[in-house]
N, C-alpha and C positions, 0 to 999 in steps of 0.2 A: 636852589643849589647853595650848599654851605661853603665854608672856608675850604681852601685847597692847600694841602700840605705835601711835603715830599715823602714823609714817613709817618704812618699812624701805628702806634703801639696799643694793643689791647691787653691790659693787665699791667699793674704797677708793682709787681713783686720783685724779687731780686734779679730775675731775668728781664722783666719788662722795663723797670725804671733805669737799669744799667744800659739797656739797649737804647732807650730814649736819650739818655745823657751822651752816650758815645756818638749817636747819630747827630745830635746837635753840635757836638765838638767838631764833627766833620763837615759842618756847614749846612746841614739839612734843616729845613723847617719841620718841626716835629710836634705831634699831638699825642697825648697818652690818655687813654680812657680806663677807668677802673671803677668797680661797683662797690668796693668795700667801704663800710662805715664803722666807726667805733661804737662803743656802748651808748654814747650820747647822741648818736645819729649823725655825727659829723663825718665828712669824707676823710679817709686816712690812706696814706700811701705805704708801701712796703710789703704788701701781700701777707700771706700766711706766716712766712718766716719771721718777719719782724713783728707782726701784731699778735699772733697766737701760736707761734711755733718756736723756731730756733732761739731767738733772743729771749723771750720771756722764760722759756724752759731753762736756759743757761743761768738767768738771773736767780731763779728759784733753786736751781742746783747749787749755786755758789752760796746762797743764804743757808740752805739746809746743810751744806758741807761745814759751814762755820759752827752750826749747832752740834753736828756730830763730833767735830774736833773739841769743842768746849766740854762735851759730856764724856768723851772717851779718850782724848789724846793730850789735852793740855796738862793734866797732872804729871805726865811723864816728863814735861818740860819745866816742872816746878811751878806751874801756874794753877792756882786753885780759886774757886769761887764758892760763895755760900748761896744755896738755893738759886741756881741759875734758871732763868726763864726765857722763853722766846714768844714772839708775837707774830703769828701767822698772818694776821691781817696787815700788819706793817710790812711784812715781807712781800705780800702781793702788791701793796701800794708802791713799794720801791720798784718792783718789777714794772708796774704801770708807768711810773715816772720815766724809767729808762726808755720804754717803748715810745712814749709821747715825745721825748727829746729826739729820738732818732727819726721818727716819722716827720717831725717838723724840719729836721735836717734835710730829708729828701725833698720836701716842699721848697726849702731854700735853694737846693741844687737845681730844681726845675726852674725856679725864678731866675737864678743866675745864668742858666743856659737858654733862657727864653723858650722853654717847653710849655706848650698849652696843655693844661690839665683839665680833663672833663670827667665829671662824676656820673656813673650810671652803667647799666649793662649794654655792652656793645655787640653788634652783629653785622656780619658782611651783608650788604644790601645790593650786590650786583656791580657790574662795571658801568662806568660813565666815561666812554672813550678809552683812553689809556689808564684812567684812574679807577680805584675801587671806592665805592661809596660805603661809608660806615654810619649806621644809625645807632645812637646812644639813648637808651630809655631810662628815665629817672623820674619817679613819682608822677607818671602820666604824661611827662613832657618828653618830646623826642627832638634830639639835636642831631643834625647830619653834617658830615664833612667828607671830603674826598682826599685820597692820597695815592700816589704812584705805587708805593710799597706799604704793605701791612705786615706787621710782626705780631703774631698771636702768642701771648705769654700769659694765658689765663690760669695756669697752675693746676692745683688738684684740691680735692676735698676728702675728708675722712669717709671711709666706707663703714658700713654697719653690717649686722647680720640680718638675715631674712626674718621679718616680723618683729624685730627689736627696735623700739622707738627711743631715740636719744632726746631727752628733754632738757639736758644740761641742768637738772636739779638733783636727780637721784642717779640717773644713767647718763654718763657724760662722755663727750668726745674730747680731743686734746684741748679745745678751747675752754670748755668747762672745767677740765682738770687743772688749768692754769689760772683759774679765777676764784672769786669768793664762793662760787657755786659748790666747790668741793668741801667747804668748811661746814661744821655742825655745832652751832651756827658760826662761832668764831674760832673753833679749834679744828685741827685736822681730824678726819674720820677715824674712829677707833679701829674699824675693820674696813679695809679697802680691797676690792677685787679689781683685777685687770684682765681683759680678754685680749691676748696678743703679747708675745714676748719678743717683739721686734725692737727697733731702736726707740720708738716713742714709748712703748710699754715699759721698757727697762729704765729709761730716764725718768719718766713720771713716777714709776714705782720707787726709784731711788730717792727722789725728793721727799715723798711722803713717808717712806720708811725711816729716813733720818729724822723726820719730825713726829716719830712715835706711833705711826699707824702700823697695824698688822697687815702686811701686804701679801696677797696671794695672786699669782699670775697664772692664767690658764692659757696654754699654747697648743693649738691643734696639731702642729707638726711634731713628729717624733724626735727631731734633731734641733738642738739649740743653735740659733744663729747659723743656719745652713749655708749662707753666703760667705761666712768668715772661715778662715783656716781653722780646722777643727781642733788642732792642738791648742790654739789660742782660745777658742770657744769653750773647750772643756775646762780650762783653767779659770775662765771668767765665770762659768757656771758654778764651780766649786766655791769661788770667792763670794759670789752673790748670795748663794744659798747657805754657805757656811758662816763666813765672817760677817756678812751683812744681815743675815737672818731672814732674807726674803724667801718666800715659798714659791717655787716655780714647778708647775706640773706640765710635763710634756705629753703629747698625744692625747690632750684633753678635748674632747668633742662636746661642745655645748649643745644641750638638747632643749632647754627651756629656761627663760628668765622671767621672773614675776616679782612685782613690787607689792608687798602686803604690810600695811601699817608702818610704812617708812623703812622697811627692811627689804633688801634685794635678795631673792632666793634663786639660786643658780643650780639647775640639774645638769650634770654632765657625765660623760663616760670616759674611762681610761682602759683601753684593751678589753672593752666589753663589760667592764665592771661599773655599775651605777654608783655615782658619787653626788654629793651636794655641798653647797657652800652658801653661807649667809654673810652678807656684808652690809655696811651702812651706805657705801657709795660704790658704784661700778663704772670703771673707765673702759670704753670700747676702743681698742687700738689695733684693728685688724687690717691696716693698710689704707691706701689712698687711691682714689680714682681720678682721671683727667677731667678737667672742667671744659667740656665741649658742648654741653647742652646750651641752647640759646644763641649759639654763634651764627646760626643760619648756614651750617655746614652743608646740609643736604640741598638746600635751595641754591647755594653757590656752587655746588659740585665739589666741595672740599672732601678729599678722600680720608676716611677714618678706617682704622683696623677693627677687628671684632671686639676689642676691649674698649673702644672709644677713643684711643690715641690718634692724633693726627699723623698720617704717614708723611715722612720727610726723607730726603736723601742725606748723604753724608754732610752736606753743607746747610742743612735745615730748610731746604726749599720744599714746598708742598707741590702738589700737582697743578696748582693754579699759579700762572705767571704773576710775579710780583707779590705773592703771599708766602710768608715765612712762618715758621712755628719753632718755639724753643722751650726748654725747661721741662717741667713735670708733664706737660701735655703731649710730649713726644717720647720716642724710645730713649732708653738709657736710664741711669740711676736718678731717682727723685731727690736731688740734692741742690741746695741753694747755689753753691759755688759752681756747679755744672751749669745751671741756668744762666748765671751771670756771664760766664765765659762764652756761652753760646750767644748771648745778647750782644756782647762786644763783637764777636766774630761776624754775626749777621750784619750789624751796622757797617762794619768795614767791608764786607762783601758788596753791599749796596753801593759803597763808594768806589768799587773796583779793585779793592785790595784782596789779598789771598791769605787770610789768617788760617790758623789750624787749631782745632780743639781735639786733643788726644783723649778719647774716652777710656783708653787703657791705663792712663796714669792719673785718674781722678781718685783722690783719697776718700776713704770711708771712715767715719768716726762714730763711736758710741761713748757718750759722756757719763759713764758710770764711774765708780771709784773702786779699783783703778779704771782708767780709761782703756778703750780699745781703738786701735787705728790700723788701717792696712791699705796697701796700694799694690796693684798688679795681681798676679796669679797666686792662688792658694796651692798647698801641697796636693790637695785632692784633685784640683783641676789639672795640674801637671801630670799626675799619674794617669788620669783619664785620657789625656791627650798624648800619652806615650812619650813625654819629654824626658830626656835624660838630665837629671839635675843633681845638685849638691846643696847642702844647707849648713848653716851655722847659727848658733843661738847663744845668747848670753843673758844671765839673770841680773835683775836689779838688786838682788840680795848681797852682791859683792861690790856694789857701787857706793862710794863714800857720800856723794850728794844725796842719793836716795835714802841712805841710812840716817843722815842728819835731818831729813825731811819726815822721818818715820813713814816712808812710802817705799819700802823695799820689796814689794810683791810684784811678780810678773817678770816678763822677759822680752827680748827682741829677737826675732827670727828672720833670717835672710835666706832667700832661695835664689840660686844662680844656675846658669846653664853649665852643664858638666864639662863642656868642651871650650866654650868661649869665655866663661866666667861672667857673662853679662847678667846683671841683676834682673830677675824675673818677677820677684815679689818680696815685699817687706811687711812683716806683721808684728804689731806691738801690743802688749798688754802690760800696762804699768803707768806710773805717774807721768802726767803731761804728754801722753801719747799723741794727743791732738796737735801738739807743737813739734814733737820729735819727728812725726811722719813727713813733715815738709822736706827735710834733708833727703829722705828716700825718694820723694816725688821728683826733686831736682836731679838726683842721681839717675833715675830711670829715664827722665826726659832727655838727659845728655848721654844715654846709653852706656852708663858707667858700669864697670865691673865691680865685683866685691873687693878685688884688690885695690881699686881706685879709692873706695871708702877706707880701706885699711891703711892706706898710705897718707891719708889726710890727718893732720894733727888736730885732735879734739881737745877742747879746754878741760883743765882739771882744777877742781872737782866740778863735774857737770853730768847731767843725766845722759847727754849725747855720747859719753864714753861707752855706754852699753851698746849703742849702735856700732861704734868702732870695734868693740870686742866681738860682737856677732859677725862682723865682716872678717875679722881675723880668724874666727872659728870656721868659716867656710873652707878655709885652706888648712884647717886643723893646727893653727898656731896661736890660739887664744892665750893671753897672758895671765888671766885671772880665773881660769877654769879649774 
């Protein structure tokens, strides 16, 4: 029999490591098992988000944005350079330094909170009295421990297309697309293809387009960003394909992918018309699937749905007493901040508290330029549900702060109940939308009305004034319309 803990967490991503820390803060004895290793083979915490997802992509987005500004915007500010150059290898090295620093930070938090960290692939191995036994496999060695409560936070992995092999040399997933693998050999690829125009595809496409790659994105769906408010999505599509110069083909059904003499040849169809594309590198960004293989789910009796997600109730309880699941491996959006909040909530529920995670007010963000962010219902959803609503919108084109930033594209749109004025959704396409959306989340959590936002004094000059103006516009009293 191995060590006995109060709480065992499987997975050290943004859901798992936060759950472990909160459980330890509440006085529980905690162990956290994770199988991820870095490129040097050393165990690393933080999951996909920190190691090969959210953080590294934002680091490269920021670096590439500086290149874009240097080449396209600095002259308007009276700043010029002779023969500007950029170093993609250094950009990736900087990204790696940020990731290393943050993963070490999590290790430090584990040490501070006396959390036992175990490296390897963990699986449920049955009950031992009131406890669950967990076996962790690592390089042929099995370590076992027991815990009264188990929190499964194993996250998700990139999906691929049938018959398409990702080698992270020529055909890459998000991990390869954020590493030296995408370079040829030290420069960005001249021609880059991406399958999938979701968040990952658009953000990765933005990075390498700014770094001079010719980017073509093939999206199987006929609608661009179907989960976003379509007024915002249409504006984003025009900006990305017009101002940015990215090529996005909707309704593109990939039929064949072949690599010949270092060139990726893609055969696809659009509305029955055969087309082809040749690129130097291909990124596959067609979504992600839950990591439930190897958990021992079937043997333990853990209930999964048809897509492999763990079935949970509103409080993240599985069908097995004492076993919880959070994050990408359960229902709801695959977002790091959603996973973290569920991790906190589960730890507090184990302690007898009654926390709440409102899935209806989780913000969504796409870090393109301009950024997209939204929370709550879209106009399309309100129409489909037969909800009587009103709306107000305001453009960044009239905002002094946006103009001084040379970032005056886009707008803020607020949807409110026609009778009660309660805010039902807020949608932003514009500069720093990822930061501006926080005000909308707070407003909706407190069940604010559009008038409430309109009555709040917003600093001048600031981008937040556009939100204020949109709130005024809901009642047809915008001041700068």
